[in-house]
N, C-alpha and C positions, 0 to 999 in steps of 0.2 A: 487731353493731355492725362495722364497720370504719371506718377513717380515709381519706380520700379520698386522701392519699398513698400508702396500701397497695394501690389499686387496680392490677389485673392482667387483662389479655385473658383472657376464658374464665369470668370470675367473673359471678355473676347479683346483681342489686339490686332492691329493691322500692322505687319511688320513687312516693308520691302513689296507691298501691294497684296499679300497674303494675308489672309484671316486664320487666327489661332485662337484657340480656347486655352486658358490656362488651367492647368490640371494640378500642378503642384506648385508652389511659392515658399522659399524658405529663405529668411533674411540671415546672412552670417555677418557678425560685427566684424570689422579691419583691427589690425594692431600696428601701432608703431606708424610707419610712412605707407602703409597697404591699406586702401580704402576698403570699407565692407563691401558685400556682394550680394545680390541675389539670386540663389539658385532656382531655376524655374523646369517645370515639364511642360511642353505645350504641344497640342495636338493640332496639326493643322485640318481645318474643316473641311477641305476638299479632298486631299489625298489621305486623310487618315494618319500619317506619318507622324511620328511621334519625334519631338526637336527638344534638346535641354541645353538652353544657352544661358548663359550668366550674365547679368546686367549691374553696373554699378549703383549704388542704392540711389543716389540722386538723379539716375538717367529717366529722361521723359519719354514715355510710348504713347502712342496714338491708343486709346481706349474706344470703343464701340458702343453705342447706346442700342441695346437689343430691346425688340419689343417681344414681351413673353405672353402668350395665350393659351389658356387651358382648351386643350382639345379631346376628343373621345375617338379612341382606337375602334375602326370598324372591320377591316379586313386586310388581307396582303396578298399579293401574288408573287410569281418568282422574282421581281426586281423592285418592288416598291410596297410601302406600306400606308394605307389609305386612313386619314384621320378626317374628324369632321369638327368645326366651331359648334356646340351645342346651340349657342345664341342665335348665329346668323345661317346654321345648316351649309355653310361653305366646306367643299369638301378638298383636302390636298394629300397630293401623293408623295411621298418622303421615300427617298431612297434606302434601301436597307442598309446600305454602306454607313450611312449617318449613324443608325441604331447601334451598330456595332454588335458584339455580344450579347448585348441586353435584349437583342431581337427576339431570343428563345423565351423569354418572360412576359411578352404583350398576350394580353386576353381580349376578346373581344368585350366593348362596352367599357376598358380602363381608362381613365382621365388622367392626362399628362400634360405638363405644361412643354409647349413647343416654342423654342426661338427663333425669332426671324429678326434679318437685317435687310433692310432695302427691298422687303417683300420675299427674300430668299430664306428658306430653312435652313439654320445653322445646326440645330440640335434637339432632340428630345430629350428632357429630363427626367431620369429615372430614379425611383427611390434607391437609397445605397443597398437596402435589406429588403426581399421580398419573401413571400411565402409561395411554397410548392409543395405538391404531393407527389410521395413518394411511389413511384408505379410499380417497379420489380426490385429486388433486392434479396439475400439471402435472409433466413428466418432469423430473429433477434437472439443474442446470446447475451449473457452478462457475465463479464469475467471483471477480473481485478485490474486488468490493465486499461488505463483510460486514454491510452496512445493507440489501441487497435482499431484499424479502419477496415470497411469493406466497401465495394462498388456499390452503387444504387444509379436507377434510371428515374428520373421525375417525369411525371405526366406531360412535360412538354419535349421529352425525348434528351433532354440534357442529361450526361452521365457526369455523376458528381462522386465523391469518396464522403461516409457517413459513418458516424461511430456505431460499434457492434450491435448495440441495444435498440436501434432503428428498425421497425418493421414495416413492411409493405402497407401501404394505406396510409401512414403518417403524415404530416403537415409537418416541413421542417423550413427554418429561415435560412436563407442563401443569399450571400453576398453577390449584387449584380455585378460587380466591375471584375471580379476574377472567377465567379461561380463556385465561391468555396462553401462548405456548409458552415453554419454560425451556430444553430442550436434548435433544438425541439421547438415547435409552436407550443406556446403555453395552452393549457386547457383542453389539449387535445384526447388524452387519456381521461376516462370515466371509470371513477373507483365503484366497484360493487360491495356491498355491505354484507 
C-alpha cells in the first residue's frame, strides 16, 4: 500500500481491479477545514484511457511491484512489436497499443526497459527525448523571427513542426510524449575553415 501523497509518475496502482500507470501526481495543500488533495493523471494499461482522479493526502492505494527488464526491439508486424531479452534470448510480443505514439520512434536493436506484472507486459519505457533525422522539409531560411515554424517529415514517417533554419538530413531532438521538436542535435553541423 502507498499513501496518495507519495505517488510519483511511473508507479502502478490497482483500483477496483484495474491497473493504472501514474502519469502525473501533484499534491495540493488544504486550507482551514478543507484537507489537501493529490491531483493525478492515470493511464489504464488495458484500455489506454486517461483518468484524472483526486485523492485525499492520506488515502491508501494499492501499489504494484513491477519487474523491469532491459529488452532489445527486434521487429514489428501489424499488431505487435517483438522484443528479446539479451540474456535469455526469450522473445515476447508486445501489442502496439501498449507503446502508444512512441511506437514511431522504435528502431531495430534499440534496448528499452519493459515493465512486467505477474508475467504480463504493462509498459515499455521510452526516454523522454529521442533523436531523429529530418527526411524532408522546405529549404532552410534564416529569419529574424524565432517563432516561425514549417512542416517536416522525419525518417520514421512522423510529421512534426520545426524552426525555419532546420534543413533536410539534420538530426533533431523530439519529445516522445507529444511528438514536438525540442532542439537541433548538437555537433550535427561541421564548420569549414
